[in-house]
N, C-alpha and C positions, 0 to 999 in steps of 0.2 A: 588419536585426537582429529574429535569432529573439525570437517573446514566446514567454517561459518561462515565463508564470501562468496555470493550468487552474482553469475551473469545474466542479464534479461536477452536473451535471443531479439535474435530480428521478428521472426514468428512468434512471440508474447511463449515461447517455453523458457525454462531458468534451468541453470545448470555450476557445477561449481567453478568456481573461479582460477585461473591455473594458481595464482601468485595476486598477492597485493596491487604491484599496479595493472594487473587487467581488473581488475577488478574498482582502483578507483580510475580508470579511465572510464569500464564502462558504466558507473554511477553518473559521470556527467552530463552525457544524454538522455538516459532512461529510465529518471527517480519517477516524475509525476503519469501517475496513470490515469490519471482524472478528476478537472478536478471543475467545482458545480458552485454559481452563487446564486441562493435565494432573497433574494433582499438583503438581507443585513447579514447573514448566515453563508456560513463556505463551507462545503462539504468537501474533505481531500482524502484524493485516493495514490498514494506512491508503492513505491516500489524500493522497498526497504535493503535486500541488497545482501544486509544481516542475518543469518536463522536467529530469528525467535525463539526459537522450540529447544529449549533446553533440558526437556527433559526425555529428548527421545526422540525420534520414526521422524515422520513428513514436514520438512522444512515446512516456517513460518518465513514468511517473504513478503508483504505485502499489508498494507492496514491503509485502513477509512477512519480516518476522525473528524467530528461535526464543530466548526466552530463559529460559538457568538462574534457582537459585532463587538465584545469589547479581546475577541482574539484568544478567550479561555477555552482549550478544551470544554465538549459537554457530553462527549458520545465517544467512544473506540470500537472499534473490530481489525480483529487481523486472520490473514489467510493464507493458503500456500501454494495457490494458482491465479494466476492472470484473472482468467475465468470467473473465479471464487470472488477475485476480489472486484471486476466491474460489476458482478452481483451483488456485492454489496455493498458497493459505492450506488446503485439505482436504488435497493430500497431504503439505505441513508435518503436518499434526497424526495422519496415518496414520503419518508418517516414526517419530516420536517413540512412536509407541501401538505398532507394532512394532519398533522398538528395547528397549521396557522393558514385553515381555512377560514 
């Protein structure tokens, strides 16, 4: 069975959690990667901690979502690394700024 629970280390690398308790305590501290508000739009990037790659391969552990002013999401993208998540966050911010110029 594939371990689905992951830890975000202080150096922003990830590793498999030893058990659910380690995963749970880590998530209380390390869930938010970055949040940006542009007008009434929220761009939120988080560490999911649970592998969302169900077909095998590199774990998908981060997610960026764009929420409109009604708190409904308009866009979602997932990533395998912290760095890719930051790049995706930046891309989403630029996408929103370009849309509302």
